[in-house]
C-alpha positions in Angstrom: -47.4 -52.4 91.9 -49.0 -55.1 93.9 -47.0 -57.4 96.2 -47.6 -61.0 95.6 -46.3 -64.2 97.1 -46.7 -68.0 96.7 -45.2 -70.4 99.3 -45.1 -74.0 100.3 -44.4 -74.9 103.9 -44.4 -77.5 106.7 -48.2 -77.0 107.3 -49.2 -78.0 103.7 -46.4 -80.3 102.5 -44.2 -82.9 103.9 -40.4 -82.9 103.8 -40.1 -84.9 100.5 -42.5 -82.5 98.7 -40.8 -79.4 100.1 -37.5 -80.8 98.9 -38.8 -80.8 95.3 -39.1 -77.0 95.6 -35.9 -76.1 97.5 -33.6 -73.6 95.9 -29.8 -73.3 95.8 -28.4 -69.8 95.3 -27.6 -70.6 91.7 -31.1 -71.6 91.1 -32.4 -68.5 92.7 -30.2 -66.3 90.5 -31.5 -68.1 87.4 -35.1 -67.7 88.7 -34.6 -64.0 89.1 -33.5 -63.6 85.5 -36.1 -65.9 84.1 -39.1 -64.3 86.0 -38.1 -60.8 85.1 -37.7 -61.9 81.4 -41.1 -63.7 81.2 -43.4 -61.9 83.6 -44.2 -58.2 84.2 -42.4 -57.9 87.5 -40.1 -55.2 89.0 -38.8 -57.2 91.9 -38.4 -60.8 93.1 -37.1 -62.4 96.4 -37.0 -66.1 97.0 -36.9 -67.5 100.6 -35.8 -71.1 100.8 -35.3 -72.8 104.1 -35.8 -76.1 105.7 -39.4 -75.5 106.4 -40.6 -73.5 103.6 -40.0 -71.9 100.1 -41.6 -68.7 99.1 -41.4 -66.6 96.0 -42.1 -62.9 96.4 -43.0 -60.6 93.4 -43.4 -56.9 93.1 -45.7 -57.0 90.0 -46.8 -54.5 87.4 -49.9 -56.7 86.7 -52.0 -57.8 89.7 -53.3 -60.7 87.5 -50.1 -62.6 87.7 -50.2 -66.0 89.6 -46.9 -66.3 91.4 -47.6 -70.0 91.8 -47.9 -70.5 88.0 -44.9 -68.3 87.4 -42.8 -70.4 89.8 -44.1 -73.7 88.3 -43.3 -72.5 84.8 -39.7 -71.9 85.9 -39.4 -75.3 87.6 -41.2 -77.0 84.8 -43.8 -78.3 87.2 -47.6 -78.8 86.6 -49.4 -76.1 88.5 -52.5 -78.3 88.9 -50.5 -81.0 90.5 -48.9 -78.5 92.9 -51.9 -76.4 93.7 -52.7 -78.4 96.9 -49.3 -77.6 98.4 -49.1 -73.8 97.6 -50.7 -70.8 99.1 -50.9 -67.4 97.5 -51.2 -64.1 99.3 -51.6 -60.6 98.0 -50.9 -57.1 99.3 -51.9 -56.8 102.9 -52.4 -60.5 103.5 -48.9 -61.0 102.1 -47.5 -58.2 104.2 -49.1 -59.6 107.4 -47.6 -63.1 106.6 -44.0 -61.8 106.2 -44.0 -59.8 109.4 -45.3 -62.8 111.4 -42.9 -65.1 109.5 -39.8 -63.0 110.2 -40.7 -62.9 113.9 -41.1 -66.7 114.1 -44.8 -66.8 114.6 -45.2 -69.0 111.5 -42.3 -71.4 112.3 -42.8 -75.0 113.1 -40.8 -74.1 116.4 -42.6 -70.9 117.3 -40.2 -68.1 118.1 -37.1 -69.8 116.6 -34.2 -67.5 116.1 -32.9 -68.6 112.6 -35.8 -67.3 110.5 -35.2 -63.6 110.9 -31.6 -64.1 109.7 -32.9 -66.2 106.7 -35.4 -63.5 105.8 -32.6 -60.9 105.9 -30.3 -63.1 103.9 -32.9 -63.7 101.3 -33.2 -59.9 100.8 -29.5 -59.4 100.8 -29.0 -62.1 98.1 -31.8 -60.7 95.9 -30.2 -57.2 96.3 -26.9 -58.7 95.2 -28.5 -60.0 92.0 -30.2 -56.7 91.4 -33.6 -58.5 91.8 -35.2 -56.7 94.8 -37.1 -53.5 93.9 -37.9 -50.7 96.3 -41.2 -52.2 97.4 -39.7 -55.6 98.3 -36.6 -53.9 99.7 -38.7 -51.8 102.2 -41.0 -54.7 103.0 -38.4 -57.2 103.9 -36.2 -54.7 105.8 -39.1 -53.4 107.8 -40.2 -57.0 108.5 -36.7 -57.7 109.9 -36.8 -54.7 112.0 -40.2 -55.6 113.4 -38.9 -59.1 114.2 -36.0 -57.8 116.1 -38.3 -55.6 118.2 -40.4 -58.9 119.0 -37.3 -60.7 120.0 -36.0 -57.9 122.3 -39.3 -56.8 123.8 -40.8 -60.1 124.4 -39.6 -63.5 125.8 -41.1 -65.4 123.0 -37.9 -66.0 121.3 -36.2 -68.3 123.8 -32.6 -69.3 123.6 -33.7 -72.9 123.2 -36.1 -72.4 120.3 -34.2 -73.9 117.3 -35.1 -77.4 115.7 -32.3 -79.2 117.6 -33.5 -77.9 121.0 -37.0 -79.1 120.1 -35.6 -82.5 119.1 -33.7 -83.0 122.3 -36.7 -81.9 124.3 -38.8 -84.5 122.6 -36.2 -87.2 123.1 -35.9 -86.4 126.8 -39.6 -86.7 127.1 -39.1 -90.3 125.9 -36.3 -90.9 128.3 -33.5 -90.5 125.8 -30.6 -88.5 127.1 -27.2 -87.7 125.6 -25.2 -86.3 128.5 -21.7 -88.1 128.5 -22.6 -89.8 125.2 -20.6 -89.7 121.9 -22.4 -87.5 119.3 -21.5 -86.7 115.7 -22.7 -83.5 113.8 -22.5 -83.7 110.1 -22.3 -80.1 108.8 -20.5 -77.1 109.9 -22.9 -74.4 108.7 -25.2 -72.4 111.1 -27.5 -75.3 111.9 -24.6 -77.6 112.4 -23.0 -75.1 114.8 -26.1 -74.6 116.8 -26.5 -78.3 117.0 -22.9 -78.9 118.1 -23.2 -76.1 120.8 -26.6 -77.5 122.1 -25.2 -80.9 122.5 -22.1 -79.6 124.3 -24.3 -77.6 126.6 -26.3 -80.9 127.2 -22.9 -82.5 128.3 -22.3 -84.6 125.4 -19.0 -85.4 123.7 -19.3 -83.9 120.2 -17.5 -84.5 116.9 -18.1 -82.1 113.9 -17.2 -83.4 110.4 -15.4 -81.0 108.1 -14.8 -81.7 104.5 -11.2 -81.6 103.3 -11.4 -78.5 101.1 -12.7 -76.5 104.1 -10.1 -77.4 106.7 -8.6 -74.5 108.4 -11.4 -72.1 107.7 -14.3 -73.6 109.7 -15.3 -72.0 112.9 -16.9 -74.5 115.4 -18.0 -74.3 119.0 -15.0 -74.7 121.5 -14.9 -78.2 122.9 -15.8 -80.0 119.7 -13.5 -82.5 118.0 -12.9 -81.9 114.4 -13.1 -85.0 112.2 -12.8 -85.6 108.5 -16.2 -85.9 106.6 -14.9 -88.9 104.8 -14.4 -90.8 108.2 -18.0 -90.4 109.2 -19.1 -94.0 108.6 -16.0 -95.5 110.3 -16.8 -93.3 113.4 -20.4 -93.9 113.4 -20.5 -97.2 115.3 -18.9 -95.3 118.3 -21.8 -92.8 118.3 -25.0 -92.8 120.3 -26.4 -89.8 118.2 -25.7 -88.5 114.7 -27.2 -85.2 113.5 -26.9 -84.3 110.1 -27.6 -80.6 108.9 -25.8 -79.7 105.6 -27.0 -77.9 102.5 -25.8 -80.8 100.3 -28.2 -81.9 97.5 -27.0 -85.5 98.1 -27.3 -87.9 101.0 -24.7 -87.6 103.7 -25.8 -91.0 104.9 -27.5 -93.4 102.5 -29.2 -96.7 103.3 -26.5 -98.7 101.4 -23.6 -97.3 103.3 -25.4 -97.7 106.6 -26.2 -101.3 105.9 -22.4 -102.0 106.1 -22.2 -100.4 109.6 -22.7 -102.9 112.4 -22.9 -101.1 115.8 -23.4 -103.1 119.0 -26.0 -100.6 120.4 -28.9 -98.4 119.2 -28.1 -95.1 117.4 -30.4 -92.1 117.1 -30.2 -90.3 113.7 -31.6 -86.8 113.4 -31.9 -85.2 109.9 -32.3 -81.4 110.0 -31.8 -80.8 106.3 -33.9 -80.1 103.3 -33.6 -81.9 101.1 -33.0 -84.9 103.2 -29.5 -85.7 104.4 -30.3 -89.1 105.5 -32.1 -91.5 103.2 -35.6 -92.2 104.7 -35.3 -96.1 104.4 -32.5 -95.9 107.0 -35.3 -96.1 109.6 -35.8 -99.7 108.6 -32.4 -100.6 110.0 -32.9 -102.5 113.3 -30.2 -100.4 115.2 -31.3 -97.0 113.9 -34.1 -94.6 115.0 -34.5 -91.8 112.5 -36.1 -88.4 113.0 -36.5 -85.6 110.5 -37.3 -81.9 110.8 -41.0 -82.6 110.7 -40.8 -84.8 113.8 -40.6 -82.0 116.3 -42.7 -79.0 117.4 -43.3 -76.7 120.4 -45.9 -76.7 123.1 -48.2 -73.6 122.9 -50.4 -74.3 125.8 -48.4 -72.2 128.4 -50.2 -69.0 129.4 -46.9 -67.2 129.3 -46.3 -68.2 125.7 -49.9 -67.1 124.8 -49.3 -63.7 126.5 -46.0 -63.2 124.7 -47.8 -64.1 121.4 -50.3 -61.3 122.0 -47.5 -58.8 122.8 -45.7 -59.9 119.7 -48.8 -59.3 117.5 -49.2 -55.8 118.9 -45.7 -54.9 118.1 -46.1 -56.4 114.5 -49.4 -54.4 114.0 -47.5 -51.1 114.9 -44.6 -51.9 112.5 -46.9 -52.9 109.7 -48.6 -49.6 109.9 -45.3 -47.9 109.4 -44.8 -50.0 106.3 -48.2 -49.2 104.9 -47.5 -45.4 105.4 -44.4 -45.9 103.3 -46.1 -48.1 100.7 -49.0 -46.0 100.2 -46.8 -43.0 99.7 -44.8 -44.6 97.0 -46.1 -42.1 94.5 -42.8 -40.4 95.1 -40.9 -43.2 93.4 -41.2 -41.7 89.8 -40.0 -38.4 91.1 -37.0 -40.2 92.7 -36.3 -42.0 89.5 -36.2 -38.7 87.6 -33.8 -37.2 90.2 -31.5 -40.2 89.8 -31.4 -39.7 86.0 -30.6 -36.0 86.4 -27.9 -36.6 89.0 -26.3 -39.3 86.7 -26.5 -36.9 83.7 -25.0 -34.1 85.9 -22.0 -36.2 87.1 -21.4 -37.5 83.6 -21.4 -34.0 82.1 -18.9 -32.8 84.8 -16.6 -35.6 83.8 -16.3 -34.7 80.1 -13.2 -32.4 80.6 -11.4 -35.3 82.4 -12.4 -37.7 79.7 -10.8 -35.4 77.1 -7.7 -35.0 79.0 -7.4 -38.7 79.3 -7.5 -39.2 75.6 -9.5 -42.5 76.0 -10.6 -44.5 73.0 -14.3 -44.1 72.1 -15.3 -47.6 73.4 -13.4 -47.1 76.7 -14.9 -43.7 77.1 -18.4 -44.9 76.5 -18.0 -47.8 79.0 -16.6 -45.4 81.7 -19.4 -43.0 81.2 -21.9 -45.8 81.6 -20.2 -47.1 84.8 -20.1 -43.5 86.3 -23.8 -42.9 85.4 -24.7 -46.2 87.0 -22.7 -45.5 90.2 -24.2 -41.9 90.4 -27.7 -43.3 90.0 -27.1 -46.0 92.8 -25.7 -43.4 95.1 -28.7 -41.1 94.6 -31.1 -44.1 95.0 -29.5 -45.0 98.4 -29.5 -41.4 99.5 -33.2 -40.7 98.7 -34.6 -44.0 99.9 -32.5 -43.7 103.1 -34.1 -40.3 103.7 -37.5 -41.7 102.8 -37.3 -44.5 105.5 -35.9 -42.2 108.2 -37.6 -38.8 107.8 -41.3 -37.9 108.7 -43.4 -38.0 105.5 -44.0 -34.2 105.4 -40.2 -33.4 105.9 -39.2 -35.9 103.3 -41.5 -34.5 100.7 -40.3 -31.0 101.5 -36.6 -32.2 101.1 -37.6 -34.0 97.8 -39.1 -30.8 96.4 -36.0 -28.8 97.3 -33.7 -31.3 95.5 -35.9 -31.3 92.5 -35.8 -27.6 92.3 -32.0 -27.5 92.6 -31.3 -30.4 90.2 -33.8 -29.3 87.6 -32.4 -25.8 87.8 -29.0 -27.2 86.8 -30.6 -29.2 83.9 -32.2 -26.2 82.3 -29.0 -23.9 82.7 
């Protein structure tokens, strides 16, 4: 059951190329179904962020190319995409994910959002019944390792998001926004971080909210809420506009911006993938446009290098814990058998209740299937919870005791 991944990121592809391979949640759900139907894989997780897209597979056949599988789903030519993608397998893949979750592979090293994004990718795959036990354990343990890095080193600074890097770069150019009018388009996580960062910098901040979301959007205290549809009318009064949405369409297109006639320069920062602001907007004489590829972080500090070394040591320790689990996964078939026996046990005990309820045949069969499924999932959570928390020897002893108990019931 090899672990395979294929990815595209900011190191190999520019923003426009990455945009072609970004995924919405609906696309992810469709990809999970398609990949399991057309390839011998037990599990699949897709991570899609501003700076990267990665498809992770737990495969039955180590000969699978995750890049070719992804391109087949997206109807793209693998030969044309090969220069942008990197494939990793087994330990190389595991090492990459642990470093990624800890922020060591990010454009802004140590940034805080990636561990949340890795965790959310796992949660979404789990909700689609796409993550198998191997990927579940890998992603969960990578998140745990990343949290250790963030709490035990000072690598993850409070000002290590893309908007912080953007403002640092602009300050270095002599551009400041304290006391200036700023508009943030987007009220998601990146929008909230941007708004709070600008507030902390002394700016006057407006945040756009679409009409259908009014009343349910949480935003930093001190921001002014404005209607998304009014963004162009308000833009001439702004010194800075940050756009950070998940929209597949432009929030600011060249044609609309040409109709705006501000009497002063305006800085536009696009933190979205795909782009929120049409690239040709940079040609307007009053606009200076930056995108998410425009900013990075200085790694020359000896303090940063020391924290990187400490982070790597923590990750090495946590990776060994994963390998200990992964290499002991021979217990998985035994766990599957126990799940089946437990489901059969519960279903058998429910027969008298079914008879008393006088259910129709179809209704009874459907209820039996639901009960067996619920029993199997409960046993799965119990056993793998024990597997991740108990020492190996103790877990195997407990597993043996449960096997003896349940198999004894089956043969009686």
